[in-house]
C-alpha positions, 0 to 999 in steps of 0.5 A: 109171862111166857113161862113154859114147862113150869110145874109146881109141887108142894112139900109139907114140913113140921119144922123150920129146921127141915125146911132150911135143909130143903132150901139150902140143898136146892130140894125146895125153891121157896119155903114159908114159915114164921119170921124167927125161922127165917131170921137166923138163915138170913143172919148165917147167909148174909153176904154169901152167894146163897143169901136167904131173904124174904119174898113177901109177907103172907098174913098177920094174925095172932097165935094162941097159947092154950091150956087145959090146966085151970090153975094157969092164968098167965105165963107166971103160973107155969111150973116145972111140972107143965109141958108146953108144945110148940112146933120147934123148940128155941127157933119156931115163931111160937118158941121165940114169942114165949121167950119174949113173953118171959123176958117181959114177965121175969126180966130180960136176963130170964128170957129162957125161963120157960124153955125147959118146959117146951117140947117140939111137936107138930100142931096136929099131934100137939092138939091130940096130946092136949085134948087127951092129956097124952105125954103130959102136955098140958099147954100148946102154943099153936096155929090156926085152925088147931088153936081154934079146935082146941078152944071148942073144948070147955076145959081149954082156955087161952093164957096169952095171944102173940098180939099181947106180947108184941102187937100185930105181926106177921104170921108167915113169910115166903123166903128163898135164896138170892141164887134162885131170884137171880136165876129165875127172874120171871118165875120169881116175878110170877110168884110175887104176881100169884100171891098178890092175886091170891091175897085179893081173892081171900079179901074179896071172897073169904067163904069161897077161899075157905071152901077152896082150902077144904077141897084142896086139903080134904079137911073135914072142918065145917065151911063155917069154921074155916071161914071164921078162921080166915076172917077172925079177929086180928087176921089180915091177909097182906104182903106187907111185913109187920113187926119183923124188926121186933123179932130181929132186935129180940134174937140179936139181943139174946144172941140167937143171931150175930147181926141186926138188920138196919131196917126190915127192908134188909130181911127182904128182897127189894121188890116189896120195898115200897110197902109200908113194912116194919 
């Protein structure tokens, strides 16, 4: 695209709030995370010069709610003695999915029934807490690869998957501000092209992709395990948003957001409007 002097730097965040601050302060140009983390930001910036929307989805795959408590067979079995670790309380995709599951199990008016049991903890720390029993954490609603590492221990089992709650859904999305898109059209287009290229590489060579991730991250996980994560049940590497409206409708219903988008396309910039999203 003829771009020169372009430099990419990566920053790691453990929660949506920190990413939001980084984006709104122009410390970061593009951030990625779960759909519920992006939706309130769209809601609050809607119609402003700094309106925030999605660029595209990155993948669809399930989250697992794992526990070390043998007495917990479903979310109905949690008691006030239990603690459930999620990346961020209230706003992370795991926290919202737990609310959706509670609404289904206990009635819509009780969607927040399990909120008092949740604690905010980064997935690596949550995994350590679950496996060691530290901090009273007996359950974790996590992300790959940590959720699969947890299940390698014989005393850990899955209580619920996010697909149980709402069917196949987008795992993470990339989003940015209307200002960045307007001021950097070629860079924005290059990013979309790069995601499309990367998506094709993963589909064509999942083992090579797994090895690249290990090399880049310095992970000590085996190539076999990372390949299983990349190609696991329900995993689809795709730019097409899935079930984003289910999240948006639920968050509007319970008052987390004030506006409900007319369609998924209102949540994303128009470059992907031709995709068969939801």
